[in-house]
ZAMARTOR-79374 format. One record per residue (C-alpha): residue number from 1; x, y, z. Coordinates in Angstrom, 2 decimals. Last residue first. Layout:
<recs>
<rec n="NUM" u="X" v="Y" w="Z"/>
...
</recs>
This chain:
<recs>
<rec n="85" u="-233.09" v="-152.18" w="48.88"/>
<rec n="84" u="-233.73" v="-150.76" w="45.80"/>
<rec n="83" u="-230.57" v="-151.54" w="44.09"/>
<rec n="82" u="-229.82" v="-150.48" w="40.75"/>
<rec n="81" u="-226.49" v="-149.25" w="41.36"/>
<rec n="80" u="-226.74" v="-145.53" w="41.84"/>
<rec n="79" u="-229.53" v="-146.50" w="44.35"/>
<rec n="78" u="-226.89" v="-149.01" w="46.10"/>
<rec n="77" u="-224.79" v="-145.80" w="45.95"/>
<rec n="76" u="-226.63" v="-143.59" w="47.02"/>
<rec n="75" u="-227.76" v="-145.81" w="50.54"/>
<rec n="74" u="-223.77" v="-146.86" w="51.58"/>
<rec n="73" u="-222.93" v="-142.99" w="51.07"/>
<rec n="72" u="-225.88" v="-142.56" w="53.57"/>
<rec n="71" u="-225.01" v="-145.36" w="55.64"/>
<rec n="70" u="-221.28" v="-144.18" w="55.48"/>
<rec n="69" u="-222.09" v="-141.10" w="56.87"/>
<rec n="68" u="-219.59" v="-138.15" w="56.37"/>
<rec n="67" u="-220.11" v="-138.02" w="52.26"/>
<rec n="66" u="-218.19" v="-136.37" w="50.49"/>
<rec n="65" u="-215.69" v="-138.56" w="49.25"/>
<rec n="64" u="-217.49" v="-141.76" w="48.53"/>
<rec n="63" u="-220.82" v="-139.88" w="46.71"/>
<rec n="62" u="-218.18" v="-137.66" w="44.83"/>
<rec n="61" u="-216.97" v="-140.71" w="43.15"/>
<rec n="60" u="-219.97" v="-142.02" w="42.65"/>
<rec n="59" u="-221.11" v="-139.21" w="40.79"/>
<rec n="58" u="-218.27" v="-139.07" w="38.44"/>
<rec n="57" u="-219.26" v="-142.72" w="37.35"/>
<rec n="56" u="-222.21" v="-141.48" w="36.72"/>
<rec n="55" u="-221.03" v="-138.84" w="34.93"/>
<rec n="54" u="-218.44" v="-141.24" w="32.84"/>
<rec n="53" u="-221.18" v="-143.93" w="32.30"/>
<rec n="52" u="-223.68" v="-141.06" w="31.09"/>
<rec n="51" u="-221.07" v="-139.48" w="28.61"/>
<rec n="50" u="-220.11" v="-143.08" w="27.28"/>
<rec n="49" u="-223.65" v="-144.26" w="26.78"/>
<rec n="48" u="-224.52" v="-140.61" w="25.00"/>
<rec n="47" u="-221.41" v="-141.95" w="23.07"/>
<rec n="46" u="-222.40" v="-144.21" w="21.91"/>
<rec n="45" u="-225.88" v="-143.32" w="21.10"/>
<rec n="44" u="-224.60" v="-140.67" w="18.61"/>
<rec n="43" u="-222.33" v="-143.32" w="17.10"/>
<rec n="42" u="-225.55" v="-145.52" w="16.30"/>
<rec n="41" u="-227.42" v="-142.61" w="15.04"/>
<rec n="40" u="-225.01" v="-141.84" w="12.63"/>
<rec n="39" u="-224.80" v="-145.42" w="11.40"/>
<rec n="38" u="-228.34" v="-145.75" w="11.00"/>
<rec n="37" u="-229.33" v="-149.17" w="12.09"/>
<rec n="36" u="-232.06" v="-147.99" w="14.77"/>
<rec n="35" u="-233.82" v="-145.56" w="12.08"/>
<rec n="34" u="-234.09" v="-147.77" w="9.47"/>
<rec n="33" u="-235.61" v="-150.38" w="12.16"/>
<rec n="32" u="-237.90" v="-147.57" w="13.33"/>
<rec n="31" u="-238.66" v="-147.11" w="9.86"/>
<rec n="30" u="-239.17" v="-150.55" w="9.37"/>
<rec n="29" u="-241.15" v="-150.94" w="12.24"/>
<rec n="28" u="-243.36" v="-147.74" w="11.28"/>
<rec n="27" u="-244.40" v="-149.39" w="7.78"/>
<rec n="26" u="-245.07" v="-152.59" w="9.51"/>
<rec n="25" u="-247.26" v="-151.10" w="11.91"/>
<rec n="24" u="-249.02" v="-149.72" w="8.70"/>
<rec n="23" u="-249.01" v="-152.45" w="6.65"/>
<rec n="22" u="-250.53" v="-154.31" w="10.15"/>
<rec n="21" u="-253.67" v="-152.05" w="10.82"/>
<rec n="20" u="-254.84" v="-148.80" w="9.55"/>
<rec n="19" u="-256.99" v="-148.23" w="12.88"/>
<rec n="18" u="-253.64" v="-147.74" w="15.14"/>
<rec n="17" u="-254.54" v="-148.60" w="19.17"/>
<rec n="16" u="-251.04" v="-150.96" w="18.62"/>
<rec n="15" u="-248.73" v="-148.50" w="17.02"/>
<rec n="14" u="-250.55" v="-145.38" w="19.13"/>
<rec n="13" u="-250.17" v="-146.95" w="21.93"/>
<rec n="12" u="-246.17" v="-148.16" w="21.71"/>
<rec n="11" u="-245.62" v="-144.82" w="20.33"/>
<rec n="10" u="-247.15" v="-142.73" w="23.15"/>
<rec n="9" u="-245.75" v="-145.23" w="25.79"/>
<rec n="8" u="-242.41" v="-144.98" w="24.27"/>
<rec n="7" u="-242.71" v="-140.72" w="24.40"/>
<rec n="6" u="-243.56" v="-140.85" w="28.06"/>
<rec n="5" u="-241.34" v="-143.74" w="28.97"/>
<rec n="4" u="-238.52" v="-141.58" w="27.05"/>
<rec n="3" u="-239.88" v="-138.06" w="28.70"/>
<rec n="2" u="-239.44" v="-140.00" w="32.11"/>
<rec n="1" u="-236.02" v="-140.13" w="31.65"/>
</recs>
């Protein structure tokens, strides 16, 4: 996940800092939309999302069944669900 955010920041920094101007930005935006809207990319993204959801579900069930301390289990489940508290 860190690589994703790094790549996103790198790309955003390039787009915002480029001296090529608006034309280059529009060209990059068009290219990004073409990639994003490509059916093969959409299919791959759907598969990755489904696998990630399955993996999270498996981890949640293992945490619930393998943890003897209910507080530790609740803390881990909160982290998986996105809660920081």
